[in-house]
N, C-alpha and C positions, 0 to 999 in steps of 0.2 A: 503494499499500499504506500503510495507516494505521500509527500509532505503535503501537498495541495487536496489530495482525498481526506486526510487527516482533520483538515483545517474545515472542510467543508460539513464533514459530519459533526465535529465540534459546535459549528455554527447550527446546524439543523438541530442539535439536542438543547441549545442555548434559546432558540426561537419557538420552539415546542414547549420548553419549561414556560417562558414568560407568555405565553398564550393560554396555557392551563391556569396559570396564576391569576392574570386578568380576569379569566372565565370566574374563577373562585371567589374573587374579589368582588365582580359584578352582581353575582348569585348573592352572596351574604349581604349587600347593599340592598338589592331588589327584595329579599326576603324580610327585611327589618320595615318596609314600606307598605306590607301587605296587611290589610284590614279584614274582619269578618264584618259582613253585610248581613243583618238579620231583617227580613222582610214578613210583616204579616198582612193579609189580604192587599196584597201590590202596593204596601208604604214601608219605607226603611223606618223601623223603630229602633234600632240600636246600630251603631258602628262601634266595633271594638278591634283594637290592635291585637294582630296574631304574635307581636313579639312579648307580650305579656301574659302571665298566667291569670286567668279568671274563671268565675264561675257565676251563673244565674240562673234563674227560672223565670220563663217568659210564659206570661198568663194572658190568653186571650180569650175572647167568648167561645172560641172553639174546644179550647182546652189548655193544657200546659206542657212546656217542654223544658228540660233542663239542660243547659249548653255550658260544656266545660272546655276550656282553650288551655292545653299544659304543652310545654316545651313546643310551642309553634303548631301545635295539631290542635283542631276543633273538632268536637264531638258531641253527639247528644245522647246523654248518658241514661236519661229517664223521660218517658213521656205516658200519659194517659189515654193514647189512640187505643184501637183494638188491635192494628195490624203490626205496630213496632217497627215497621222499615225504617224509618229515621234512626231508631236506637240501634238495629243491627248493621246500620250503613258503616263503612269504614270510616276512620278519621281523615277530615280534609287539611291540606297545608299549602298547596300550589295553586297559582294564579288559576281562577275560573272552575277550581272544583266546587262542586254543591252537595248539600244535603236537603232532601226536600221531605218534610211531612205533610202530605196532601190533606188528611182529615183535619188539620189545624191550619191549613193554609200558610204554612211558613216554609220559608227558604232562606237557607244560609250559605252563602256565597263568599268565597275567598277574591278579593279584588285588591289591585294598587289603591293607594290611600287616595289619589287623585280621580278614581272612577266611581264615586258614589252618588247615585241619584236618588231623587225623592220619587 
């Protein structure tokens, strides 16, 4: 292997490392900007940062749901609806992911901080 080939390989390794480091920093910054938008009856009733642990029970005229955010993941841990689909849904943490409770007309969506609509 010539000296030129060794230099090229070193530069490829350095550039690859920089690309992955930049992507890691970008994802960390982006994840801190995510919020959980809680909607009931097509109206935003709460907006909670995904970066902080949080627990609350949402009471609507349709029923109640307990929402927990822990370690950047949101989950419905308890609901008084019959089908319990929202409780059995997996935790959400990435932009665009949702948990829906149809009987209670409740929608939880992970969105960037600037994309909150009324």
